[in-house]
C-alpha positions as CSV (number, residue, x, y, z in Angstrom):
1,M,0.0,-0.1,0.0
2,I,1.1,3.6,-0.4
3,R,2.9,4.9,2.5
4,C,1.4,7.7,4.4
5,L,3.5,10.5,6.1
6,K,2.7,11.7,9.5
7,L,3.2,15.4,10.2
8,L,1.2,18.6,11.2
9,L,-0.7,20.4,8.5
10,D,-2.7,23.6,9.1
11,T,-6.1,23.8,7.4
12,Y,-6.0,27.5,6.3
13,P,-4.8,28.4,2.9
14,F,-2.7,31.5,2.8
15,S,-2.1,33.6,-0.3
16,K,0.9,35.4,1.0
17,K,3.4,34.8,3.8
18,P,2.0,35.1,7.2
19,T,2.9,38.2,9.1
20,G,2.3,39.8,12.4
21,S,-0.2,38.5,14.7
22,E,-1.1,35.7,12.1
23,I,2.0,33.8,13.1
24,P,1.6,33.2,16.7
25,V,-2.0,32.3,16.1
26,L,-0.9,29.8,13.4
27,S,1.9,28.5,15.7
28,N,-0.7,27.7,18.5
29,R,-3.3,26.3,16.1
30,I,-1.1,24.0,14.0
31,S,-0.5,21.4,16.8
32,K,-4.1,20.5,16.7
33,Y,-3.9,19.2,13.0
34,P,-1.9,16.0,12.9
35,V,-2.4,14.1,9.6
36,D,-1.4,11.0,7.7
37,I,-1.0,11.9,4.3
38,T,0.6,10.8,1.0
39,A,3.3,12.7,-0.4
40,A,1.3,13.7,-3.6
41,E,-1.5,14.9,-1.3
42,L,1.0,16.9,0.9
43,A,2.5,18.6,-2.1
44,Q,-1.0,19.8,-3.4
45,E,-1.8,21.0,0.0
46,I,1.4,23.0,0.4
47,V,0.8,24.8,-3.0
48,K,-2.6,25.7,-1.8
49,G,-0.9,27.8,0.7
50,K,-1.1,25.6,3.8
51,T,1.7,25.7,6.4
52,F,3.2,22.3,7.8
53,V,5.6,21.1,10.4
54,P,7.3,17.8,9.4
55,V,7.0,16.2,12.8
56,T,4.6,14.4,15.3
57,L,4.3,15.6,18.8
58,T,4.0,13.6,22.1
59,E,0.5,13.3,23.7
60,V,1.9,13.9,27.1
61,G,1.0,17.2,28.9
62,E,0.1,20.2,26.8
63,K,0.6,19.6,23.1
64,K,2.6,22.6,21.8
65,R,4.9,23.0,18.8
66,A,8.2,22.9,20.6
67,Q,11.4,20.7,20.8
68,L,10.4,19.3,24.1
69,N,7.4,17.8,22.7
70,W,9.0,16.3,19.4
71,K,8.1,12.7,18.9
72,S,9.1,11.4,15.5
73,Q,9.9,12.7,12.0
74,E,10.2,11.3,8.3
75,I,10.3,14.5,6.4
76,I,13.3,16.8,5.7
77,C,12.8,20.1,4.2
78,L,15.6,22.6,2.7
79,D,15.2,26.1,2.4
80,F,16.9,27.9,-0.4
81,D,16.4,31.8,0.0
82,N,19.5,32.8,-2.0
83,E,20.2,35.7,0.2
84,K,23.0,36.6,2.6
85,S,23.4,39.1,5.5
86,I,25.7,42.1,5.3
87,P,26.1,45.2,7.6
88,D,23.5,47.9,7.0
89,P,25.4,50.8,5.5
90,D,23.2,53.2,7.3
91,N,23.8,51.4,10.7
92,P,26.8,49.0,11.0
93,K,25.4,47.5,14.1
94,K,22.4,46.0,12.0
95,K,22.5,43.5,9.3
96,I,20.5,43.5,6.1
97,K,19.6,40.7,3.6
98,V,20.7,41.0,0.0
99,K,20.2,38.7,-3.0
100,D,23.0,36.2,-3.4
101,I,22.2,33.5,-5.9
102,K,23.9,30.1,-5.1
103,M,21.3,27.8,-6.4
104,T,18.9,28.3,-9.1
105,L,15.6,26.5,-9.5
106,A,16.7,24.7,-12.6
107,A,19.9,23.4,-10.9
108,A,17.8,22.3,-8.0
109,L,15.6,20.2,-10.2
110,E,18.6,18.5,-11.7
111,E,20.6,18.3,-8.4
112,F,17.9,16.6,-6.4
113,K,15.9,14.7,-9.2
114,D,17.2,11.3,-7.6
115,T,16.8,12.2,-3.9
116,A,13.9,14.7,-3.3
117,M,10.2,14.2,-3.6
118,F,9.4,17.8,-4.8
119,I,10.2,21.3,-4.8
120,Y,7.9,24.1,-4.4
121,T,8.4,27.9,-4.6
122,S,7.9,30.2,-1.6
123,F,5.5,33.1,-1.8
124,S,8.1,35.6,-2.2
125,H,9.9,33.7,-5.1
126,K,10.6,35.6,-8.1
127,P,12.2,34.7,-11.4
128,D,15.2,36.9,-10.9
129,H,15.5,35.9,-7.2
130,P,14.7,32.2,-6.8
131,K,13.3,31.2,-3.3
132,F,12.1,27.7,-2.9
133,R,12.2,24.5,-0.6
134,V,13.3,21.0,-1.3
135,V,11.2,18.3,0.3
136,F,12.7,14.8,1.2
137,A,11.2,11.7,2.7
138,L,13.2,9.4,5.0
139,E,13.3,5.6,4.3
140,K,11.7,5.1,7.7
141,V,10.3,7.0,10.6
142,C,13.0,8.5,12.8
143,Y,12.5,8.5,16.5
144,S,15.8,10.3,17.4
145,S,16.0,14.2,17.3
146,N,19.9,13.9,17.3
147,D,19.7,11.9,14.1
148,I,17.2,14.5,12.5
149,I,19.9,17.2,13.4
150,S,22.7,15.0,12.1
151,T,20.7,14.6,8.8
152,Y,20.2,18.5,8.5
153,N,24.0,18.9,9.4
154,Y,24.8,16.6,6.5
155,F,22.9,18.8,4.0
156,E,24.4,22.0,5.6
157,S,27.9,20.6,5.0
158,K,27.0,20.0,1.3
159,Y,25.1,23.2,0.9
160,P,26.3,25.9,3.3
161,Y,23.9,28.5,1.8
162,I,20.9,26.9,2.9
163,D,18.7,28.5,5.7
164,T,20.2,27.1,8.8
165,N,16.9,27.6,10.7
166,C,15.8,24.4,8.8
167,S,17.5,22.3,11.4
168,E,15.2,23.6,14.2
169,V,13.2,20.8,15.4
170,A,9.5,21.3,15.0
171,R,10.0,24.4,12.7
172,M,7.1,25.8,10.7
173,F,7.3,25.8,6.8
174,Y,4.9,28.1,5.2
175,G,3.1,27.0,2.0
176,G,4.0,28.2,-1.5
177,K,2.9,28.9,-5.1
178,E,4.1,26.4,-7.6
179,L,4.8,22.8,-7.4
180,F,7.8,20.9,-9.3
181,E,7.2,17.2,-8.9
182,L,10.5,15.0,-8.9
183,N,9.4,11.4,-7.8
184,Y,7.2,11.0,-4.8
185,S,9.0,7.5,-4.3
186,N,12.3,9.1,-3.7
187,R,13.7,8.2,-0.1
188,I,16.9,9.0,1.7
189,P,18.5,7.2,4.5
190,I,18.6,8.6,8.1
191,V,22.2,10.1,8.9
192,I,23.0,8.4,12.1
193,A,24.6,10.8,14.7
194,S,27.0,8.1,16.0
195,S,28.2,7.1,12.4
196,I,29.0,10.9,11.8
197,N,31.0,11.2,15.0
198,K,32.9,8.1,14.2
199,S,33.7,9.3,10.6
200,K,35.0,12.6,12.1
201,N,37.0,10.8,14.9
202,N,38.7,8.7,12.0
203,G,39.8,11.9,10.3
204,G,37.2,11.7,7.7
205,G,34.3,14.1,6.8
206,L,30.8,13.6,5.8
207,C,30.1,11.0,3.1
208,D,29.6,12.3,-0.4
209,F,26.1,13.4,-1.1
210,D,25.9,11.4,-4.1
211,S,26.3,8.2,-2.2
212,I,22.9,8.8,-0.5
213,R,20.6,5.8,-1.1
214,V,17.5,6.4,-3.1
215,L,14.8,3.8,-2.1
216,S,12.0,2.8,-4.1
217,N,8.8,1.6,-1.9
218,E,5.4,0.3,-2.4
219,Y,4.3,3.6,-4.0
220,N,5.3,2.1,-7.5
221,S,2.9,-0.8,-7.4
222,H,0.0,1.4,-6.8
223,Q,0.8,4.5,-8.9
224,N,2.9,5.1,-11.9
225,P,5.8,7.4,-10.6
226,P,6.4,10.5,-12.5
227,S,8.4,10.2,-15.7
228,K,12.0,10.8,-15.2
229,V,13.0,14.3,-15.9
230,I,16.4,15.3,-17.5
231,I,17.5,18.7,-18.2
232,N,19.3,19.3,-21.5
233,S,21.8,22.1,-22.5
234,N,19.0,24.7,-23.2
235,T,17.5,24.1,-19.6
236,Q,14.4,22.7,-21.4
237,L,13.3,19.2,-20.0
238,N,12.9,16.3,-22.1
239,I,10.3,13.8,-20.8
240,Q,11.8,10.3,-21.0
241,Q,14.0,11.9,-23.7
242,D,11.1,12.0,-26.0
243,N,10.2,15.1,-28.1
244,M,6.9,16.1,-26.8
245,L,6.5,19.0,-29.3
246,E,7.0,16.5,-32.2
247,Y,4.3,14.2,-30.7
248,I,1.9,17.1,-30.4
249,K,2.6,18.4,-33.9
250,S,2.2,14.8,-35.3
251,K,-0.9,14.3,-33.2
252,N,0.6,10.9,-31.9
253,I,-2.1,10.4,-29.5
254,D,-0.9,6.9,-28.4
255,R,2.6,8.3,-27.4
256,L,1.0,11.3,-25.6
257,H,-1.2,8.9,-23.6
258,T,1.9,6.8,-22.5
259,I,3.7,9.7,-21.4
260,L,1.0,11.9,-19.8
261,N,-1.0,8.8,-18.5
262,P,-4.3,10.7,-18.2
263,N,-7.4,9.3,-16.2
264,A,-10.4,9.0,-18.4
265,V,-13.3,11.7,-17.4
266,D,-16.7,12.4,-18.6
267,F,-18.3,15.9,-18.6
268,Y,-21.5,17.2,-19.8
269,T,-21.0,21.0,-19.8
270,Y,-18.7,22.8,-22.0
271,S,-17.3,25.0,-19.0
272,E,-16.3,21.8,-17.0
273,T,-14.6,20.5,-20.0
274,V,-12.6,23.6,-20.7
275,E,-11.8,24.2,-16.9
276,H,-10.5,20.7,-16.6
277,I,-8.2,21.1,-19.8
278,K,-6.8,24.4,-18.7
279,S,-5.8,23.0,-15.2
280,Q,-3.6,20.1,-16.7
281,D,0.2,20.2,-16.2
282,L,1.2,22.2,-19.1
283,R,5.0,21.6,-18.3
284,L,4.5,17.9,-18.6
285,F,2.5,18.4,-21.9
286,L,5.1,20.7,-23.5
287,G,8.1,18.6,-22.1
288,I,9.4,21.7,-20.2
289,N,9.9,22.0,-16.4
290,A,12.7,24.7,-15.9
291,P,11.4,28.0,-14.4
292,T,12.6,30.0,-17.5
293,F,13.6,28.6,-20.8
294,R,13.8,29.4,-24.5
295,C,10.5,30.1,-26.0
296,I,9.0,27.2,-28.4
297,F,7.2,29.9,-30.6
298,H,10.0,31.9,-31.7
299,D,13.8,31.7,-32.3
300,D,15.0,32.4,-28.8
301,N,18.7,33.1,-28.1
302,S,18.3,33.3,-24.3
303,P,15.5,32.0,-21.9
304,S,12.5,34.4,-22.1
305,A,9.7,32.1,-21.4
306,S,8.0,30.7,-18.3
307,I,5.1,28.6,-17.0
308,F,3.1,29.5,-14.0
309,K,-0.2,29.1,-12.4
310,S,-2.6,32.0,-12.6
311,D,-3.3,33.8,-9.3
312,K,-6.9,34.3,-10.3
313,S,-7.9,30.6,-11.4
314,N,-6.5,27.2,-11.8
315,D,-5.3,27.8,-15.3
316,I,-1.6,26.9,-16.0
317,L,-0.1,29.7,-18.2
318,Y,2.6,29.9,-20.8
319,C,4.2,33.4,-21.0
320,C,6.9,34.8,-23.2
321,N,8.3,38.1,-22.4
322,S,10.4,38.8,-25.5
323,S,9.4,41.4,-27.7
324,N,10.2,39.5,-30.7
325,C,7.5,37.0,-29.8
326,K,3.9,37.5,-30.8
327,F,2.5,34.6,-28.5
328,G,2.3,36.6,-25.3
329,T,0.5,34.7,-22.6
330,G,-1.9,31.8,-23.1
331,N,-3.1,28.5,-21.7
332,V,-2.6,25.0,-23.1
333,I,-5.4,25.7,-25.6
334,K,-3.7,28.6,-27.1
335,C,-0.6,26.8,-27.2
336,V,-2.1,23.9,-29.3
337,E,-3.6,26.4,-31.6
338,W,-0.2,27.9,-32.2
339,L,1.7,24.3,-32.4
340,L,-1.0,22.9,-34.8
341,K,-1.9,26.0,-36.6
342,C,-5.4,25.3,-35.9
343,N,-8.6,27.1,-34.6
344,R,-9.8,26.9,-31.1
345,L,-12.5,24.3,-31.8
346,Q,-9.8,22.1,-33.5
347,A,-7.5,22.6,-30.5
348,L,-10.2,21.5,-27.9
349,R,-11.1,18.4,-29.9
350,F,-7.4,17.5,-29.9
351,L,-7.0,18.0,-26.3
352,R,-10.0,16.1,-25.5
353,Q,-8.4,13.2,-27.2
354,V,-5.1,13.7,-25.4
355,Y,-6.5,13.8,-22.0
356,K,-9.4,11.1,-22.5
357,I,-12.2,13.5,-22.0
358,G,-15.6,12.6,-23.0
359,F,-18.0,15.4,-23.9
360,H,-21.5,14.3,-23.8
361,Q,-24.6,16.5,-24.5
362,T,-28.1,15.3,-23.7
363,E,-30.9,15.8,-26.2
364,W,-32.4,18.3,-23.8
365,Q,-29.1,20.3,-23.7
366,K,-29.1,20.5,-27.4
367,E,-32.6,21.7,-27.7
368,Q,-31.8,24.5,-25.0
369,I,-28.7,25.5,-26.8
370,E,-30.8,25.8,-30.0
371,F,-33.2,28.1,-28.6
372,L,-30.4,30.2,-26.9
373,D,-28.6,30.6,-30.4
374,E,-32.0,31.6,-31.9
375,N,-32.3,34.3,-29.1
376,I,-29.0,35.6,-30.0
377,R,-29.7,35.8,-33.7
378,Y,-33.0,37.6,-33.0
379,V,-31.7,40.5,-30.9
380,Q,-28.9,41.0,-33.3
381,S,-31.3,41.3,-36.3
382,E,-33.0,44.2,-37.9
383,E,-36.4,42.7,-37.2
384,F,-35.9,43.1,-33.6
385,S,-35.3,46.7,-33.9
386,Y,-38.5,47.4,-35.9
387,S,-40.9,44.6,-34.2
388,Q,-39.9,45.7,-30.6
389,P,-39.1,49.3,-30.9
390,I,-39.4,50.4,-27.3
391,Q,-37.2,47.8,-25.6
392,Y,-34.8,47.8,-28.5
393,K,-34.3,51.5,-27.9
394,L,-33.9,50.8,-24.3
395,I,-31.3,47.9,-24.5
396,K,-29.5,48.7,-27.8
397,N,-26.4,49.8,-26.1
398,Y,-26.5,46.4,-24.0
399,I,-27.4,44.0,-26.6
400,G,-23.8,42.8,-26.5
401,D,-24.1,42.1,-22.7
402,L,-27.4,40.1,-23.2
403,V,-25.7,38.0,-26.0
404,N,-22.7,37.3,-23.4
405,F,-25.4,36.1,-20.8
406,W,-27.0,33.7,-23.2
407,S,-23.4,32.5,-24.3
408,I,-22.5,31.8,-20.7
409,A,-26.1,30.0,-20.2
410,K,-24.8,27.7,-23.1
411,D,-21.6,27.0,-21.5
412,Y,-22.9,26.1,-18.1
413,L,-26.1,24.4,-19.1
414,P,-26.6,21.2,-17.0
415,P,-27.3,17.9,-18.4
416,E,-30.9,17.7,-17.1
417,H,-33.6,20.3,-16.5
418,Y,-34.1,21.1,-12.8
419,S,-37.7,22.4,-13.0
420,S,-41.1,20.7,-14.1
421,E,-40.8,22.8,-17.3
422,Q,-38.3,21.3,-19.8
423,S,-38.1,24.6,-21.5
424,E,-36.4,26.4,-18.5
425,V,-32.6,26.8,-18.8
426,L,-31.4,27.0,-15.1
427,F,-27.7,27.7,-14.2
428,Y,-25.6,29.6,-12.0
429,A,-22.6,31.7,-12.3
430,S,-20.5,34.4,-10.2
431,I,-20.5,38.1,-11.2
432,G,-16.7,37.8,-11.5
433,H,-17.2,35.1,-14.0
434,F,-19.5,37.5,-16.0
435,N,-16.8,40.2,-15.5
436,K,-14.1,37.9,-17.3
437,V,-16.4,37.4,-20.2
438,Y,-17.9,40.8,-20.6
439,G,-14.6,42.5,-20.2
440,K,-12.6,43.7,-17.2
441,N,-13.0,47.2,-18.0
442,K,-16.6,47.1,-16.6
443,S,-17.4,47.6,-13.0
444,V,-19.0,44.6,-11.1
445,K,-21.9,47.0,-10.1
446,R,-22.5,47.9,-13.7
447,L,-22.7,44.4,-14.6
448,G,-25.0,43.6,-11.9
449,D,-27.2,46.5,-12.9
450,R,-27.5,45.3,-16.6
451,L,-28.4,41.8,-15.4
452,S,-31.0,43.2,-13.3
453,L,-32.2,45.3,-16.2
454,F,-32.7,42.1,-18.4
455,T,-34.6,40.7,-15.2
456,Y,-36.7,43.6,-14.9
457,L,-37.6,43.1,-18.7
458,K,-38.2,39.4,-18.1
459,Y,-35.7,38.1,-20.5
460,I,-34.2,36.3,-17.6
461,K,-35.1,35.3,-14.1
462,K,-33.2,35.5,-10.9
463,L,-34.0,32.8,-8.4
464,K,-34.7,33.1,-4.8
465,E,-32.8,30.6,-2.6
466,S,-36.0,28.8,-1.8
467,E,-36.6,28.2,-5.5
468,I,-33.0,26.7,-6.3
469,P,-33.0,22.9,-6.5
470,D,-31.1,21.3,-3.5
471,R,-28.4,19.6,-5.8
472,M,-27.7,22.9,-7.6
473,L,-27.6,24.9,-4.4
474,K,-24.9,22.5,-3.0
475,E,-22.9,22.7,-6.2
476,S,-23.0,26.5,-6.2
477,K,-21.9,27.0,-2.6
478,K,-18.7,24.7,-3.4
479,Y,-18.1,27.0,-6.2
480,I,-18.4,30.0,-3.8
481,I,-15.8,28.5,-1.5
482,K,-13.6,27.9,-4.3
483,N,-13.7,31.4,-5.6
484,K,-13.2,32.9,-2.2
485,A,-9.8,31.4,-2.0
486,L,-8.8,33.1,-5.3
487,N,-10.6,36.4,-4.9
488,N,-11.2,38.3,-1.6
489,Q,-14.1,40.5,-3.0
490,D,-17.4,39.4,-1.7
491,S,-19.3,41.1,-4.7
492,Y,-17.0,39.4,-7.3
493,N,-17.8,36.0,-5.8
494,L,-21.6,36.6,-5.5
495,I,-23.4,33.6,-6.9
496,Q,-26.7,34.2,-8.6
497,H,-29.0,31.4,-10.1
498,Y,-30.8,32.2,-13.4
499,V,-33.3,31.0,-15.8
500,A,-33.0,32.0,-19.5
501,Y,-36.2,32.1,-21.4
502,P,-36.8,31.6,-25.1
503,L,-38.0,34.9,-26.7
504,T,-41.5,33.8,-27.4
505,Q,-44.2,36.3,-28.5
506,D,-45.5,36.2,-24.9
507,V,-42.0,37.1,-23.5
508,L,-41.5,39.9,-25.9
509,V,-44.9,41.4,-25.4
510,D,-44.1,41.5,-21.7
511,A,-40.8,43.0,-22.4
512,E,-42.2,45.7,-24.6
513,D,-44.8,46.6,-21.7
514,K,-41.9,46.7,-19.1
515,A,-39.8,48.8,-21.5
516,L,-42.8,51.3,-21.8
517,E,-43.1,51.2,-17.8
518,Y,-39.4,51.9,-17.6
519,R,-39.8,55.1,-19.9
520,N,-43.0,56.4,-18.2
521,S,-41.5,55.9,-14.6
522,E,-38.4,58.2,-15.5
523,F,-36.1,55.4,-14.8
524,T,-32.4,55.7,-15.7
525,M,-29.5,53.2,-15.4
526,K,-27.6,55.7,-13.4
527,A,-30.0,55.4,-10.3
528,W,-31.1,51.8,-11.2
529,S,-31.5,50.1,-7.7
530,W,-33.7,48.1,-5.4
531,E,-34.7,51.5,-3.9
532,T,-35.6,53.0,-7.1
533,I,-38.0,50.3,-8.0
534,A,-39.6,49.9,-4.7
535,R,-40.3,53.6,-4.5
536,T,-41.6,54.0,-8.0
537,L,-43.4,50.7,-8.3
538,N,-43.4,48.4,-5.1
539,E,-41.3,46.3,-3.0
540,E,-42.7,43.1,-4.5
541,E,-41.4,44.0,-8.0
542,A,-38.0,45.4,-6.6
543,N,-37.8,42.0,-4.8
544,R,-38.3,40.1,-8.2
545,V,-35.6,42.1,-9.9
546,F,-33.2,42.0,-6.9
547,P,-34.1,38.7,-5.1
548,Q,-30.8,38.5,-3.3
549,M,-31.8,41.9,-1.5
550,G,-35.4,41.1,-1.1
551,G,-34.5,37.9,0.7
552,K,-32.8,40.1,3.5
553,K,-35.9,42.1,4.2
554,T,-34.3,45.2,2.7
555,K,-35.5,48.5,3.8
556,I,-35.0,52.0,2.7
557,R,-32.3,53.5,4.8
558,E,-32.9,56.4,7.3
559,K,-30.4,58.5,5.4
560,S,-32.3,58.0,1.9
561,H,-35.5,59.1,3.8
562,K,-33.8,62.3,4.8
563,M,-32.2,63.0,1.6
564,T,-35.8,62.5,0.0
565,T,-37.6,64.7,2.4
566,E,-34.9,67.5,1.6
567,I,-35.4,67.2,-2.1
568,E,-39.0,67.2,-1.7
569,I,-39.3,70.4,0.6
570,V,-37.0,72.2,-1.7
571,G,-38.9,71.1,-4.9
572,M,-42.2,72.2,-3.4
573,K,-40.9,75.5,-2.2
574,L,-39.6,76.4,-5.6
575,I,-42.8,75.4,-7.2
576,S,-44.9,77.5,-4.6
577,E,-42.8,80.6,-5.4
578,N,-42.5,80.4,-9.2
579,G,-45.4,78.0,-10.3
580,W,-42.7,75.6,-11.7
581,T,-39.2,74.2,-11.4
582,T,-36.8,71.8,-12.8
583,E,-34.8,69.0,-11.5
584,K,-31.5,71.0,-12.0
585,E,-32.9,73.8,-10.0
586,I,-34.1,71.5,-7.2
587,L,-30.5,70.2,-7.0
588,E,-28.8,73.4,-6.9
589,N,-30.8,74.4,-3.8
590,V,-30.6,71.0,-1.9
591,D,-28.6,71.4,1.4
592,L,-25.2,69.7,1.0
593,T,-25.1,68.9,4.8
594,I,-27.9,66.4,3.9
595,I,-26.5,65.1,0.5
596,T,-22.8,65.7,0.4
597,S,-22.0,65.2,-3.2
598,K,-23.3,66.3,-6.6
599,T,-23.4,62.7,-7.7
600,G,-25.2,61.7,-4.7
601,K,-28.0,64.4,-5.2
602,E,-28.3,63.4,-8.7
603,R,-28.7,59.6,-8.0
604,Q,-31.3,60.4,-5.3
605,M,-33.4,62.6,-7.4
606,K,-33.6,60.0,-10.1
607,K,-34.4,57.5,-7.6
608,I,-37.5,59.4,-6.1
609,I,-38.7,61.7,-9.0
610,F,-41.7,59.4,-10.1
611,E,-42.7,59.0,-6.5
612,F,-42.4,62.7,-5.8
613,M,-44.4,63.8,-8.7
614,Q,-47.2,61.3,-7.8
615,K,-47.2,62.2,-4.1
616,Y,-47.8,65.8,-4.8
617,G,-49.8,65.8,-8.1
618,L,-47.0,67.1,-10.1
619,I,-46.6,66.9,-13.9
620,K,-43.3,66.9,-15.9
621,F,-43.1,67.9,-19.4
622,Q,-40.8,69.4,-22.2
623,L,-41.1,73.1,-23.0
624,N,-41.1,74.4,-26.5
625,K,-41.0,77.9,-28.0
626,K,-44.8,78.5,-27.7
627,L,-45.1,77.2,-24.2
628,S,-42.1,79.0,-23.2
629,A,-43.6,82.3,-24.3
630,E,-47.1,81.5,-22.8
631,L,-45.9,80.6,-19.4
632,G,-43.2,83.3,-19.3
633,I,-40.4,80.7,-18.8
634,P,-37.3,81.8,-20.5
635,P,-35.3,79.3,-22.6
636,T,-31.9,78.0,-21.5
637,V,-29.0,79.6,-23.5
638,T,-25.9,78.0,-23.9
639,E,-22.9,77.9,-26.3
640,N,-24.7,75.2,-28.2
641,G,-27.8,77.5,-28.7
642,V,-31.2,77.9,-27.3
643,G,-32.7,74.8,-25.3
644,Y,-36.0,74.3,-23.6
645,P,-35.9,72.4,-20.2
646,R,-38.4,69.8,-18.9
647,I,-40.3,71.4,-16.3
648,I,-42.1,70.2,-13.2
649,Y,-45.3,72.1,-12.0
650,K,-48.4,71.2,-10.1
651,K,-51.6,70.2,-12.1
């Protein structure tokens, strides 16, 4: 059976090195989390950002992370910071750390390929200043702290530039960013303290590092070990001396299967398929494992390319920084497009073959995708503009966003319908995902407002939590947890469940009525909100458009009431004095101690204008030359000419 390693592993995934008060809290907490874990599982947990201590503790007394409580150890970790301490020029009594490269990541991958299990980069690692840790497993559990110290002393004699704090028993090692798997089967013998002392007494030094015995264990009988990695003269790794690029270009699927050894999987949605493909080991796929290397997409005289994991997703990305290369940055799909000189669809088909991915669509999915495609064609047609003129005028600048929404619905369409009506397309997505598809230049709030407008027009429906099927709700909550590990913005990670409707005549007639209501209610996107709809129409309609707010028993804030009262007092006073007024005139006279900004005043006016006019029996209409003369209201003169305002007056 696969040998599990015993150690302490914290449960919290940090995205950067812990600092300040985080450290003592972490130190006290980690002793509560002993684990039995395989080498492969440990490596994955570390690059999620989790801290570990490579020891077990005694059960006697208070269980604290201290040398006194050390019980056993079977992992050795070396820290290569590539720094040295020098006197501070400004204060000779103090020392500062400066960069001093003694071991590059590429050199470490070659040096420890037959002894270490894996290497991972620390949070502060940079391409021009490599910082990484090399993790070894002992051939058996060690119950002597002296022998552990002797083993660390052995490495210090071989690599005097490693961080000497590594030998501190029960030291914490923080998680990191990127994993470089060597061989999880590699094992090293314990360096027995008595044998070292005997060697020194006989006038000898430590035995040569190359003589450390590498052990194989039962891991090999249960899981194929990683392919042997050999660095060539260009620091580009060659998997089993095979030319991976040649296998890709010749579409040698059998050979790629032999090397990559993918597990067959089945997916029913396009999004799951693509996410799985983009998370695959791009280094292994291209036959590259050095931190920097000569780019494969142009004649590169010096290493200018790298492969790394995106901070915002699970995507593994290839990047070339050379000004002579047009590739830029891209995932495995783009790499295949360039290597095979094909389009994206052809690249995805090839990669599904390579990674043994079955992509199946049910008849129900195919039917829903067909009507979503028809929705897209219709709103982009001339027919839509003349058949539905009011709604077209309202959304003509947002049609691209509506098309993107339906495109996302197609990608996330589940394999079966979740409602009693098979025509309903039900799916979920975060506002952050919409942001990626729509374009990062758009704010999260603006995207949310436009999706709410589409809900108001009844093109789509936002579901309340009580309306969401249990299985889908569980899936979406897992998605939220996953996203929060990547993005700290709550609004960015907000999940909403949607139903996308086919544009039947009933739907279009309803949308035309709602567009007319929008126009007559003096709605604007600038002030589009739950409060605007609640004040102008009613709370029930506001809760339909913004169900995530209605479920929280949203109420209009006291500050908003005060702002509204101030606008009403000023407006009615001006009408009483002059018989009429304008929005602009009201805003110019509003007390800034109540509403502290011009933008705030304008937004609040748009929110309450319809309610204000209904409450006091007011009318708003556009002046013209004749009415201006009859009512004695002067026109507005600007550099662009003479204009006539929209006035507000009492019936």
